[in-house]
N, C-alpha and C positions, 0 to 999 in steps of 0.2 A: 579510483577504487571506492568502494563503500566506506562511509565513515561510521556505520552502525555496527559496532563490534559484536553485540549480542546476536544480531541477525546473521552475521558471518559465522559466528560460533554455532548457531543452530543449523545452518546449512552444512557446515563441516561435520557436525555430530551426526547428522542424518545421512550424509553421502559418504563419509569417510574419505578414502583416497580415490573414489570413483568420480572422475571429472564429468563423465557423461550424466551420471545421476544428479550431480550438483547442478549441471546446466538444465536438466529436466525439471528439477525442483524450483529453480529460479524462474524458469519459463512459466511454470504453473502459477507461481506466486504473482508474476507480472501480469499474466492473463487475467487472473482473478481481480487484482488491484485495478487494472485498466478498465475492466467491465464495470466495477463499482464507481470509478471516477466518471465514466461515461454516463452512468445512471444519475450521478449527482448533477452533471451538466444538464441533463434533460429533465430533472425534477421540476415539477410545476406546483408542487404542494409541499407543505411541511412534512407530511407523512412519508412521501417518497424520498425526500432529502434525508430524513432521519434514518430510515431503513438502510439506505446505501452507506451513510456515515457509520452506522453501527456495524455493518458488515465489514467495512474497512477497519474499524477498531478491532473487531474480532480477528481479522487477518493479521493485523499488526501484533496483536497480543499472542496469537498462536505461533507466529514466526519470530517472536521476541524482537520486534522492530519498534523501539521506543519512538523513533521519528515518525513512522506511519501512525502509531497509536496517538501521538500528540497532534498530528495533523487532522486525524479523524475527530478528535475531541474538539479541535477548533471548528471543524465543520458542524459538529453537534451544537456548539455554542453560538454559531453564526446563523445568518438568515439563508434560506434556500437561494442558490445561485450566487453566493458570495464569491466575487471574482478573485479576491485575494487568496482565499483558501484553495480554490480550484487551480490557480497558478502555482501555488506551493506544491499541491499534490501532483500536478503534471510535471513539475521540475524534479520532484523526488522520483517519480516513475522513470523519467528520462535518465536520471543519474544511475539508476539501477540497470537500465537497458544498456548503457555504455560500459557497465562493469562486467558484462558477460564475457 
C-alpha cells in the first residue's frame, strides 16, 4: 500500500466512497507521472530535463505527494539523465501501480 498519507487523503477527499472514481484519479495521476518520467529519460538537454522535472513537482504538489515532490526536486538539482533519480522515480511509480 502507499506510504504517502497526504496523497491517500487527497484521493479519498476527491473520490469519497466511490472506488471507481478513486481508481480513475489514480490512473490519471500515474499516466501523467509516467509520461513525465519518460520525458526525463529521453531528455538530451538541461531545458527538457528541467521542464519534465518541474511538471513532476507540480503533479506531486497538486496531489499532495511529498515523495514525488521530493524526487522531482532531486531531479531538478541533478544532471540530466541522472540514473539514480530515474531509478527512484520508476520505483515510486511502480509502488503506486501495485497499490491499485
